[in-house]
N, C-alpha and C positions, 0 to 999 in steps of 0.2 A: 833650628835650634834654640831662636829668639823669639819664636813662639812655643814650641817646646816650652823652654825655660818659665815666661812666664804665664801659659796656661798651670804651671805647676805651682809658680807663686799664689793665683787667685785661687786654686779647687782648697788648699785652706782656708780660706776667709770664708769661699761660699759654704764649705763642711760646717763654720761656723754660724752661719747666718742660719743654716738651717738647722743648726742643735738649739739656738737664741728662737726661732717659731714654731718646733717642732715640742720643744719642753723646756724653752725658757722659765718658766715658772718653776718650777723643781729645782732646776738649776739655782733658780733667783734664791730657793729657800735656804738651798746647800751654804749658796757664800754667806747670807746671814746669819746662819746659823755658828758658820765660822767665823766671820768677821767678831760677834759678839762673847763668841768663846773665848777668842784670842784677843780679847780687851779685856775681860774680865771671867777669865778662867775660874778665880774662887768660889764663883757664884752663878754665874750664867746657867749651866748645865748640871746644877744639885737639885735632889729630888725635887726637894721643896720651891723651887726657882721655876721646873718643868710642873710641877702640877701648878702653881699659882698659875704660866700661862697657859694649861687646860681650860682650868678653873675662871678666866677673862675672857677665852674665846669659845666659852661652850653655848651662851646664849645666841652669840654670832655667828656660829656655828645652824643655831636652829631655823634665826632668822635667813642668814643664805642660802640653806636647802630647799626654804619656801620660797625664794626667789630664783632657785633655780630650776623650779619644776616651772612658775611659768616664764622666762625666758628660753624652756627647750620649747615649748610651743613660738618662740618668736617675740614673742612679746615681754613684756615687764610690767614691774609692781612698784609706783613713788609711794605709796600707800603702807607700805608692809612697815616700818618703823613705828608712825602713827596710829594705823592698830595695834601691834605691840603694848604702844603707852595706854590706847582705851581700854585693852582686855583688864589689862593689869590695877588701872581704875573703877574699871566697872567692879572687879572683884574686888579688889580693898574695901570699897566704898560700901559694898553689901554689909561684908566681915564685919565693919568697925556697926553698922545698923544692926548688928543681928541674926542673918543668915547665916548659917552654917557653911560649913570652910567647902564642903564637899559641893553643895551646889551655890558655892558662889563663882568657883573655878569653873564649873561646867554656867555659868553665866556668862562669864569671859570667854570659854571659848565659844559659845554661841552666836557672842560678839562680835567673833572676830571670822566667824563662816559668813556670818548675815555682813558685814563689807565686802570678804572676798566673795558673794553671790551677786552684790552691789556691781562691783569690780566687774565681773563676767557679761551682766545684762547689758550694762552700756557697752562693752565690748566684741560683743561675740553677737548681740541681737541687735542693739542702735544702734548699731557698727563705728560709734565714736572711738577715736585713737586711742590706745593704753597708754599718750602720754598727757592725755587731754585729758580721759577719764580717769585715771587713778590719782593724779595732780588735783582734777576737783575732790574727789574723795579725801582723799589727804588731808588740804586744807579744811574740810565739813567735818570729820575728825580728831582733828585736833581742837577744833572748839568743843565739839561733843565732851571729849578731855577734860576741857576748862572747866565746863559748866558742873559734870560727872566730882569734882573734885572742887569747885567753889575755887580755881585759883591760887589753891595749899597742896601742899604735900600732906598726902594724909601716913599716920605714924598710928605705933602701938598696932601692928597685925598680933591675930594669934601666933603663939610659939606654933601648934601644929605645924601652920602655912609659913612661918618662916624654916622652917626645919625643912621644905621639899627644896630651896635654893641654899640652906644655909648646913644641912645635916650634913655624915660622912658615912661611907661604908669602903672599909679599910684605908682609912684617912684621904680618902678620894672624895672630893666630893662630891654630890647627888649630882647637879644639873651637867656634869661632866657625863656618867651615865646613861642620862635623861639623850643625853645628845646624840652619845652612838649611839644608839637604840634608833632615834629619827633618822638621823643618818644612814643609817644600817638598811631600813625599811625602805627609806625614798628611794635608795639606790635598788634596792631589789622590784620594788613599782618601776623604774623608767630603765630597768634593763630586761624582765622576766615576765611582764604583765604586756594585755590585750594596752590597757589605758597605755600604759610608759610607750610600747610602743606607737600607736595613733599618735600621741604627742611630740612623740619626737619623728612620725610623720609628715604631723603639721607643720612644726619650724625646718623642713626643707622645700617642704611646698604644699600651698595650702591647696590649691585647686585641684594639683595632684593624689594628694588626698580623696580631695570631696569628690571626683570623678571614681574613686576608687570605691567609694559605699562610706565612707567614712564620716560620722554626724560634727562635723568641723567645730559648730557654733557650742552645742555641748560640749564637748571635751575643751572646748576653752573656758566655756566657763565651769567648767569643771575644776581647772590648773586654776582659775582666779579662786574660787572656794578653798581649796586645799588652802594655797599659799594663806588664803586669813587665816583657818583656822591655826595652822602651823606657827605663824607671825604673834597671835595670840596665847597661845601655849610660852611661845617665846618673853612674851613680857608681864605674866604671870610669874614664871620660873624670875623672870628678872626681880617683879616686888615682893618677892619670897626671900630675892639674896640679898636684897637690899633695908627690908625690916617696912619699905617705903613703896609710896605710889605716888606719881607727880605727872601733867599732862605731857611733859617733855622727855620725860624719862625714856629713852632706848630713842628719841630718834636718830642719834648719828647711824645708828645702825643699818638704819636706807642708803645711806652711803657707798658704807662699808659694806656690804651683800654687795649690791653690784658692781661695785667693784673687784671682789671676791670669784663673784663668777666671771668677771672677764677676766680677770687672772689664770682661773683655771681654762676659760677655753685654749690654751696655749696647750695644755698637757698634751690631747689627744691632734691625731692627722687630721679629721674632718674638722675643728674649730670649732664646734658646735662646742654650749653649754653642757654641764658634764657633771655629776653632784660628785663625783670623785678628785676634779682637779680643783669644782669649791672649795675643795676643806681643804685642799693645799694654798690656795688665795687665803682663807683663813687663818692658814697655819701661817703664813707673810706676813698679815698684818698682828696676827698675835704676836709673833718676834719681832717684829720691828717695835711696835708700843713696849714692849717688855725690855726691849734691849737696850733703847732707847731711853726710856725710864729708868736703867742701871746707871747710864752713863750721864746720869742729873741733867741731860738735852732738854731743854724750855720744848713745854708744851704748845707754844706757838711755830715752835721749830717746826716739832710730829707734825702736825698739818697741815703745813706747807709739803710735806715730804709724801704725807702721804695723799695731800691731791698730786706728787708728782707722780706716785706709783696707779695712781687712775690713769692718771694721761697714759705713762704708757701701757700698763695693762690696754685700754682703748686701742691704740697703735698698734702694736702684738696681736690682738684679734684682729684688727682693719686690716694689717698685711697676712694673716690667712684665708682669709674671707678674700682676697685679691688671689690669693696663691691658687685655690681651691676654683 
């Protein structure tokens, strides 16, 4: 009788643990929304504020999507934030020097692609660790961004360029639509293409993928190249949204993108990086930041809370990996 009672008492605890491990991120998002709505029902879930949240997280969603591609392969990229800053700075500098807007944007995207290719070559072909290679790249890219901007903030960008980040369609900011399109495309690539399946296979087991005939080196390099390109797009949109560009503008997105991917790993049973989960992680970061701002919480406290969320995300991901 005692053993039966004890087992019955433990079962709900185990069930709660499974829910936390298997869907903790979704539960956390629902709890956050409910909490901030209860605290400020007059503001939090209004159309204006929901639109603000989507606007705030649109750039992060793009860069987190880039980070997801790399982490699906089993690597990570510390340079996504710096790459986005450099791309925005290059485009802004060229436009201020008289280059047509379209050509400046393409040049910024090309810079991001080049940084991604350098990362991919160092990691896939030179066999450097992702941490060492992307840390070195990040440092160099930040230096290049300072050189491009001469250590200042670049203002007075063309109106047509700024419209990309500030324009609206049906009263919804354009970056929101762009983030949705990029996310859907990446999701489709990861789920339904041969390249996506190869990336997932490499992330699961590099040696088995190699023995199965997958060109592991090229696939890893391609993942970093795409991540660099998408990060550059995020940086260009951020410059358009702010109407300015600087060497460090968006550097926080590296940390937030990693946090979003780790949070998203708890959404699916395998505990692997996945785009749908990453977007849930992005939503958590956006809801938390917006809610704390509405409540008037000090920005330094917000940094502490963000750090705690990253720790929780990594811990949940680690627990999921052990269970698997």
